N, C-alpha and C positions, 0 to 999 in steps of 0.2 A: 305941513302944508299938503292938502289933498291934491290928488292928480286932476288935471284939467280934463275936459271931455275929449279933447284932441289926443292927449296922452293916453287916456283909457282906450280910445279907438285904436291907437297904434299898438298898445300892448295886447288888446284883444286879437288884432290881426296877427301879431307875432305868436301868440299862444295857439291860434287856430292853424297857422302854418306849421308850427312845431308839432302839433298834435297829428296833423296829416302825415308828416314825415315819419313820426314814430309809429303810427298805425301801419304805414307802408312797410317799414322795416320789420315790424312784428309779423305782418302777413307773410313776408318773405321767409322769415326764420321758421315759422310754423309749417310752411309748405315744404321747406328743405328738410325739416326734422321728420315730416310725415312719410318721407320716402324710405323704402326698404334699403338696407345696406347695399344690396346688389344693384338696385336702380340708381342709388346715389353714386356708386363707383363706375357705372356704365358697363359693368360686366354682364355680358350676354351668354357666357358659357354655362355649361351645366355643372361646373365644378363648384365645390363649396368654398366659402371664404376661409382664409387662414385665420387662426385664432387671434393673432396679433392685429390683423386688419379689423376683425370684429371688435376687439378692445378699443382700437383707435376710433372706430365709428361710434361706439357707445360713449366714449369720452367726449367726442365732438358733439354728440346729441345732448349730453348733459350740460356742456358749456352753452349750447344754443338755448336750452331751456332756461338756464340761469339768466342769460341775456334777455330772453323773452319775458321772464318774470320782472326783471328790472324795468324793461320797456313798459310793461303793463302798469307798474307803479307810477311811472312818469305820466302815463295817460290819466291815471286817477288824479295825480297832482295838478295836471293842467285843467281837468274838468272841475276840480275844486277851486282853482284860481278863477275860472270863468264864472262859477257860482258866486264867489266873493265879489266879483265885479258887479254882478246883478244885484247883490245885496248891499253894495256901497262900501264894502270893507276891504277891497283890494288895495294893496300897498300899505296896509297897516299891520304892524307886528302883532301876531296873535298872543305873544307873551307879555310884552311891555306896553302895547297899544300905541307906540310911537310910529311915525311914518318910516317905512323901509326906504333907505337911500336909493335914489334913482340909479346909481351905478350898479347896485345889487340887483334891482329889478331888470336892468338891461342884461346882466349876466345870467340871472336865473329868474325869468319872468313868473315862474310858478312858486317863488319863494313865499313862505308863510311867516318867516321871522327875519328880524334884522340880523346883521352879522354877529353882534355881541350875544344876543339871545340864542342864536343857532350854535355858537361856540360853546356856551354854557350847557346847552342841551346835549351836545355831543360829548362833552367832558363827563356829564352825569351818566350818559348811556354807557360809557366805557367802564364805569365802576361796577 
């Protein structure tokens, strides 16, 4: 059963709100990661940073970049969901072409597959 215009409107708003939140987080992460280790620590002295502190800073930057990469992927998925809305294919599983259950769309509004097809895909990807 296809989604009603009102449901599509609600999901569009949900997707746009989520996109704005993720973009804001991504902007914050990239701003924090672009600071030098000395600026990030608030150290104004002329002394060099300890090697352990530098390693910690490097590790934290790598984690931040991994989170940023994941957030960028979510933005792409949301943009794809908005395009599917415009094309009239939102809420339809890309694998089996059955409607994606409403509970799934509420939990993951940018979902492209029903739970069963997603599970099969993930099992196949593990191999």
